[in-house]
C-alpha positions as CSV (number, residue, x, y, z in Angstrom):
1,M,-23.5,-151.2,117.1
2,T,-26.2,-153.3,115.8
3,L,-26.0,-155.6,112.3
4,D,-27.6,-154.3,109.0
5,Q,-30.2,-157.1,108.3
6,N,-29.5,-155.9,104.4
7,L,-25.4,-156.7,104.5
8,F,-24.3,-160.5,104.2
9,T,-23.7,-162.3,107.2
10,L,-21.9,-164.9,108.4
11,Q,-22.7,-166.8,112.0
12,I,-19.9,-168.8,113.8
13,K,-20.9,-171.7,115.4
14,P,-18.9,-174.2,117.5
15,S,-19.9,-177.8,116.8
16,P,-21.8,-179.2,119.8
17,T,-19.9,-182.7,119.4
18,D,-16.2,-181.8,118.6
19,P,-15.0,-178.4,120.5
20,T,-12.2,-178.8,117.5
21,L,-14.2,-177.5,115.1
22,V,-16.6,-174.4,114.2
23,D,-18.5,-173.4,111.6
24,L,-19.2,-170.6,109.6
25,A,-22.7,-170.1,108.0
26,D,-25.0,-167.4,106.7
27,P,-28.4,-167.0,108.6
28,S,-29.8,-170.0,106.3
29,G,-27.7,-172.3,107.8
30,N,-25.2,-172.8,104.4
31,V,-22.1,-173.1,105.5
32,F,-19.3,-171.6,103.5
33,Y,-16.3,-172.4,106.2
34,R,-15.2,-174.7,108.9
35,K,-12.5,-174.0,110.9
36,E,-10.0,-176.6,113.0
37,R,-7.8,-176.3,115.7
38,S,-5.0,-178.2,116.9
39,T,-5.0,-179.7,120.3
40,G,-1.3,-180.2,120.3
41,V,1.4,-177.5,122.1
42,G,0.9,-173.9,121.3
43,Y,-2.0,-172.3,119.0
44,N,-2.7,-173.5,115.2
45,V,-5.9,-172.9,113.7
46,S,-6.9,-173.9,109.9
47,L,-9.9,-172.3,107.7
48,Y,-11.3,-174.6,105.3
49,D,-13.6,-173.8,102.4
50,F,-16.6,-176.1,103.4
51,I,-17.2,-177.5,99.9
52,T,-13.9,-177.9,98.4
53,Q,-12.7,-178.9,102.1
54,S,-9.2,-176.6,100.7
55,V,-7.4,-174.7,103.4
56,L,-7.3,-171.4,102.6
57,V,-6.0,-169.8,105.9
58,T,-4.2,-170.7,108.8
59,A,-3.1,-169.6,112.0
60,T,-0.4,-169.8,114.6
61,A,1.7,-168.6,117.8
62,P,2.8,-170.1,120.9
63,S,-0.5,-169.5,122.3
64,P,-4.3,-168.4,121.9
65,T,-3.6,-165.9,124.2
66,G,-0.4,-164.5,122.3
67,K,-0.1,-160.7,121.7
68,V,1.8,-161.5,117.9
69,K,0.1,-164.3,116.0
70,I,0.7,-165.0,112.5
71,I,-2.2,-165.4,109.8
72,E,-1.2,-166.5,106.8
73,L,-3.1,-167.2,103.3
74,Q,-2.3,-170.5,101.3
75,N,-2.1,-171.3,97.9
76,P,0.1,-168.5,97.4
77,S,1.4,-168.2,100.9
78,V,1.0,-164.9,102.1
79,P,2.1,-164.2,106.0
80,V,0.3,-161.0,108.0
81,E,1.5,-160.4,111.0
82,F,-1.4,-160.1,113.8
83,K,-0.4,-157.9,116.2
84,A,-2.1,-156.3,119.6
85,S,-1.0,-153.1,121.6
86,G,-1.7,-150.9,124.1
87,T,-2.4,-151.4,127.9
88,F,-5.4,-150.5,129.0
89,S,-7.0,-150.9,125.9
90,V,-5.9,-153.1,123.7
91,K,-6.4,-153.0,119.8
92,W,-5.0,-155.6,116.7
93,A,-3.2,-154.5,114.1
94,F,-2.6,-155.8,110.1
95,S,-0.9,-154.7,106.8
96,W,-2.6,-155.9,104.1
97,K,-1.4,-155.2,100.1
98,G,-0.6,-151.5,101.6
99,H,-3.1,-150.3,104.1
100,E,-2.9,-150.5,107.4
101,F,-6.2,-152.4,109.7
102,E,-7.2,-152.6,113.2
103,W,-9.2,-154.4,115.4
104,K,-11.2,-152.2,118.5
105,R,-12.5,-154.1,121.6
106,E,-11.9,-157.4,119.8
107,E,-15.2,-156.2,118.2
108,E,-15.1,-153.9,115.3
109,C,-12.3,-153.6,112.4
110,Y,-11.1,-150.1,110.6
111,I,-9.0,-149.5,108.2
112,I,-6.8,-146.5,109.1
113,R,-6.1,-143.6,107.2
114,K,-4.1,-141.5,108.8
115,P,-5.1,-138.0,110.1
116,D,-8.0,-138.8,108.7
117,P,-10.6,-140.6,111.1
118,P,-10.2,-144.6,110.5
119,V,-13.6,-146.3,108.1
120,L,-15.3,-149.2,110.0
121,I,-15.0,-152.4,107.8
122,A,-16.1,-155.0,109.5
123,I,-18.4,-155.4,112.9
124,T,-19.3,-158.4,115.3
125,T,-21.3,-159.5,117.9
126,R,-21.0,-162.1,120.4
127,K,-22.8,-164.0,122.7
128,E,-22.0,-167.0,125.1
129,S,-24.0,-170.2,125.8
130,N,-23.4,-172.9,128.2
131,R,-19.6,-171.3,127.9
132,I,-19.5,-171.7,124.4
133,Q,-18.2,-168.7,122.3
134,S,-20.4,-168.2,119.3
135,A,-20.2,-164.6,117.4
136,T,-22.3,-162.8,113.8
137,V,-19.7,-161.0,111.6
138,Q,-20.2,-158.4,108.4
139,I,-18.4,-157.0,106.2
140,L,-19.3,-153.5,105.0
141,D,-18.7,-153.6,101.4
142,Y,-19.7,-150.3,101.1
143,N,-17.3,-148.8,103.0
144,L,-14.5,-150.9,101.8
145,D,-15.7,-149.7,97.8
146,R,-14.0,-146.3,99.0
147,F,-10.4,-147.6,98.9
148,E,-8.7,-149.6,96.2
149,I,-7.6,-152.3,97.8
150,E,-5.8,-155.5,96.4
151,D,-7.7,-159.0,96.7
152,R,-10.4,-158.2,98.7
153,K,-11.4,-161.7,98.9
154,G,-8.0,-162.6,101.1
155,L,-8.7,-158.8,103.5
156,E,-11.7,-161.0,104.0
157,L,-10.4,-164.1,105.3
158,V,-7.6,-162.3,107.3
159,I,-10.5,-160.5,109.3
160,L,-12.7,-163.5,109.5
161,T,-9.6,-165.7,110.9
162,A,-8.6,-162.4,113.3
163,L,-12.0,-163.0,114.8
164,L,-11.8,-166.6,115.2
165,T,-9.0,-166.0,117.2
166,F,-10.6,-163.9,119.4
167,L,-13.1,-166.4,120.2
168,D,-10.7,-168.9,120.6
169,S,-8.7,-166.8,123.0
170,A,-11.5,-166.5,125.5
171,D,-12.0,-170.3,125.1
172,V,-10.9,-171.4,128.4
173,N,-12.9,-175.1,128.3
174,F,-10.3,-175.6,125.0
175,P,-8.5,-179.4,125.9
176,N,-5.1,-178.2,125.3
177,M,-1.3,-179.9,126.8
178,M,0.3,-178.0,128.8
179,V,3.5,-179.0,128.2
180,N,5.8,-180.5,125.6
181,D,7.5,-183.7,127.1
182,E,6.6,-187.1,128.1
183,R,5.4,-186.2,131.9
184,S,2.8,-183.9,130.5
185,P,-0.7,-184.4,132.2
186,V,-3.3,-185.6,129.3
187,P,-6.2,-182.7,128.3
188,G,-8.2,-181.8,130.9
189,Q,-5.4,-183.7,133.9
190,F,-3.3,-181.8,136.0
191,E,-0.6,-183.8,138.1
192,T,-1.1,-184.0,142.0
193,V,1.8,-182.7,144.5
194,G,3.7,-185.5,145.3
195,G,3.2,-188.0,142.9
196,G,-0.4,-190.1,143.1
197,N,-3.6,-190.2,140.5
198,A,-3.9,-187.3,138.3
199,C,-6.8,-185.4,138.9
200,T,-9.6,-185.5,135.8
201,D,-11.8,-182.9,137.4
202,A,-11.3,-179.8,135.7
203,T,-11.7,-178.3,139.5
204,C,-9.1,-179.7,140.9
205,G,-6.9,-176.6,139.9
206,K,-9.3,-174.6,141.7
207,H,-8.6,-176.9,144.8
208,Y,-5.0,-176.3,144.3
209,W,-5.6,-172.3,144.2
210,S,-7.9,-173.0,147.6
211,H,-5.1,-174.9,149.3
212,F,-2.0,-172.2,148.3
213,V,-4.4,-169.2,149.5
214,F,-5.4,-171.3,152.9
215,F,-1.6,-172.3,153.9
216,S,-0.1,-168.6,152.2
217,Y,-2.3,-167.0,155.2
218,I,-1.6,-169.2,157.9
219,K,2.0,-168.3,157.7
220,V,1.8,-164.8,157.4
221,A,-0.3,-164.7,160.6
222,H,2.5,-167.0,161.8
223,E,5.1,-164.9,160.6
224,K,2.8,-161.7,162.6
225,L,2.3,-163.6,165.6
226,S,6.0,-164.5,166.1
227,R,7.3,-161.0,165.6
228,S,4.5,-159.5,168.3
229,T,6.1,-162.5,170.6
């Protein structure tokens, strides 16, 4: 679905120099929000008001690809469970002030009105440049105006934060610690088998996988040869 040029639009732009920062700006470049992602164990992000630098909402989960995340508005604290369901077509759902909402294909957000058809309230477009995920989002106010929804601003923040978690789950290059103990490799490193120097190249993991597949093939071939003799 194409975006409506007459609606307020936010562009989600990762920082070219700091992988922990993402700005949400209008097409003229005016930044409204900034997202900061923690580099520690687990998944933890904060969304700030760009002018006041106050934290508006956070999102936490054991990992960025987890099926349950907690989106929590600040001042006052309002936690919202954001949960995935489905096997072949994953949908993400949350509740807000007595209404049910659902993200489909991580691209469109609907208000659910069973048994009536769902109503589209937010749409996004995504693009990837040099493995950096970016997106554009619009909140469809003319559809939201059809419903009595308490705290529309809070709902907007939940919708935006949900979209940011989708982009983070697709960001495989984000520097994160692998295990929370003293033996944890630093971001971007893999421990070598049997000790030795750590591999600092991101392709090191691919080399290990290639070796594993090769030796597994040799093992299977050897077993077949032994049975035939």
